Backbone bond lengths (Angstrom), bond angles and torsions (degrees), N, CA, C in turn:
res aa  C-N    CA-C-N  psi(-1)  N-CA   C-N-CA  omega(-1)  CA-C   N-CA-C  phi
1 M - - - 1.552 - - 1.460 110.81 -
2 I 1.297 115.54 -28.17 1.524 121.54 -179.22 1.524 109.75 -65.11
3 E 1.273 118.27 -39.70 1.507 121.27 176.11 1.518 109.77 -64.45
4 L 1.375 115.34 -44.99 1.424 117.50 -175.77 1.609 110.92 -66.53
5 T 1.314 117.06 -36.84 1.505 120.06 176.29 1.472 109.15 -67.43
6 R 1.356 119.19 -39.98 1.371 122.78 179.70 1.485 111.54 -61.52
7 L 1.365 115.04 -44.67 1.491 119.80 -179.93 1.468 111.23 -59.78
8 Y 1.317 121.17 -42.39 1.353 124.31 -172.94 1.528 111.11 -74.95
9 Q 1.375 116.33 -29.08 1.453 120.25 175.35 1.529 109.63 -71.35
10 Q 1.341 120.68 -24.84 1.417 125.13 179.26 1.544 113.58 -97.71
11 R 1.288 119.02 16.11 1.532 126.09 177.48 1.455 106.46 -52.83
12 P 1.298 118.76 130.93 1.448 126.29 177.17 1.550 109.37 -70.91
13 G 1.324 111.36 145.36 1.377 121.47 -173.32 1.559 107.29 -117.52
14 P 1.382 119.48 -174.21 1.390 120.50 -178.35 1.494 108.79 -64.56
15 G 1.311 114.45 140.00 1.482 120.39 174.44 1.528 109.39 93.96
16 T 1.323 116.27 -8.25 1.549 117.97 175.89 1.482 110.58 -65.31
17 P 1.327 116.80 130.14 1.502 120.51 178.75 1.625 108.44 -52.70
18 T 1.330 111.37 149.07 1.443 116.87 -177.49 1.529 110.96 -61.53
19 E 1.243 117.73 -39.70 1.539 118.26 -179.43 1.398 112.25 -63.21
20 A 1.352 119.45 -33.31 1.439 122.12 177.98 1.620 112.42 -71.15
21 V 1.258 110.93 -34.07 1.547 119.46 178.08 1.577 106.19 -69.05
22 V 1.251 118.71 -46.16 1.447 124.31 -179.41 1.574 107.77 -59.72
23 A 1.365 114.57 -46.01 1.467 112.67 -177.69 1.525 111.61 -69.72
24 W 1.416 118.93 -26.63 1.420 117.91 174.48 1.435 115.72 -67.51
25 Y 1.323 116.65 -39.02 1.469 123.83 179.03 1.585 111.51 -68.75
26 H 1.356 112.55 -31.83 1.572 114.67 175.31 1.529 108.67 -71.94
27 A 1.426 118.23 -37.65 1.422 121.38 178.36 1.497 107.03 -59.91
28 K 1.372 116.31 -51.66 1.434 123.70 -176.05 1.524 111.09 -54.56
29 G 1.316 115.47 -47.88 1.460 119.64 174.41 1.555 114.77 -59.64
30 R 1.282 115.99 -39.69 1.485 116.94 178.76 1.542 110.67 -66.48
31 I 1.286 119.36 -37.75 1.437 120.34 -177.63 1.474 113.63 -70.73
32 H 1.485 115.57 -36.99 1.431 117.40 -178.33 1.542 108.56 -81.29
33 E 1.295 114.42 -26.61 1.583 117.70 173.06 1.615 107.73 -62.69
34 L 1.275 115.23 -47.91 1.513 118.99 179.04 1.564 111.63 -56.20
35 I 1.396 113.27 -49.37 1.434 115.66 179.31 1.551 110.99 -63.31
36 G 1.271 121.27 -44.09 1.376 128.65 178.18 1.643 111.40 -54.17
37 R 1.276 111.99 -46.58 1.528 118.05 -173.42 1.561 109.02 -74.90
38 S 1.295 113.16 -16.34 1.550 116.74 -179.65 1.589 110.81 -74.80
39 G 1.261 117.43 -8.21 1.510 120.25 176.95 1.561 106.09 86.43
40 G 1.284 109.18 177.03 1.515 116.92 -177.16 1.559 109.64 115.20
41 P 1.364 111.92 171.54 1.427 113.59 -174.97 1.599 118.76 -72.35
42 D 1.344 112.02 -12.98 1.546 116.35 177.43 1.488 112.13 -106.51
43 S 1.378 116.31 18.92 1.455 118.46 -178.82 1.536 113.55 -58.48
44 A 1.324 116.50 -45.13 1.427 117.64 -177.16 1.510 110.87 -68.12
45 Q 1.251 124.17 -39.90 1.427 128.94 176.11 1.494 108.97 -60.65
46 E 1.343 123.21 -45.51 1.372 129.31 178.66 1.572 110.38 -60.21
47 L 1.298 115.52 -46.22 1.373 119.98 176.36 1.452 117.34 -65.26
48 A 1.312 116.51 -29.64 1.455 124.22 175.98 1.540 109.53 -70.67
49 I 1.393 113.48 -44.95 1.440 118.07 176.79 1.615 111.79 -60.29
50 A 1.300 111.28 -38.25 1.546 114.39 177.00 1.504 110.25 -66.39
51 A 1.288 119.16 -43.77 1.433 120.00 179.25 1.439 113.00 -61.98
52 A 1.436 118.27 -38.61 1.444 120.63 -176.86 1.534 105.36 -72.08
53 S 1.280 121.13 -30.07 1.497 122.52 -176.28 1.570 108.73 -67.95
54 Y 1.384 111.34 -47.47 1.417 115.52 179.62 1.456 112.45 -64.41
55 E 1.280 116.59 -35.87 1.554 118.35 179.14 1.513 108.15 -69.27
56 H 1.229 121.29 -37.52 1.452 123.02 178.16 1.478 110.96 -64.83
57 A 1.261 118.25 -42.56 1.482 122.30 174.94 1.473 110.41 -59.83
58 R 1.240 119.68 -40.98 1.387 125.31 -177.77 1.526 109.43 -64.35
59 R 1.299 114.65 -49.46 1.517 119.56 179.10 1.536 110.76 -61.87
60 L 1.326 120.84 -38.31 1.440 123.16 175.15 1.535 111.13 -63.35
61 E 1.351 117.51 -41.68 1.493 119.03 178.08 1.570 108.42 -67.31
62 L 1.222 120.00 -36.50 1.444 118.87 -178.38 1.555 107.69 -71.63
63 Q 1.275 117.86 -47.40 1.480 119.47 179.33 1.542 114.40 -60.96
64 A 1.291 116.96 -29.70 1.521 121.60 -179.92 1.514 106.64 -89.96
65 G 1.178 125.10 -13.16 1.506 127.92 178.34 1.440 104.64 78.98
66 L 1.247 120.96 34.45 1.437 124.74 172.91 1.564 115.13 -84.08
67 V 1.367 111.05 -15.24 1.421 117.33 173.09 1.505 112.64 -113.95
68 H 1.314 118.26 120.80 1.447 122.53 -172.48 1.498 114.08 -76.50
69 N 1.371 115.37 -36.67 1.449 118.24 175.62 1.506 111.95 -116.46
70 A 1.282 112.18 121.28 1.489 119.18 -175.55 1.493 109.58 -61.39
71 A 1.308 120.48 -28.53 1.463 121.36 -178.71 1.530 113.07 -86.21
72 A 1.287 118.12 -1.47 1.381 122.70 179.12 1.529 115.36 -69.21
């Protein structure tokens, strides 16, 4: 829970560089994926949050031109 609290305290705000926002969403995805894979009644929800975080990071990368090959 400490990692999750720290992540949310470091949430990017307006003016944060896109690369930093992408990194934050990847970190959010990793934490929720770890929680989801540990089992429990909220596993499916945690894994869905992880997937959505990874997808949002990917969209931001594409929009900012950080990914050169959309199929990558």
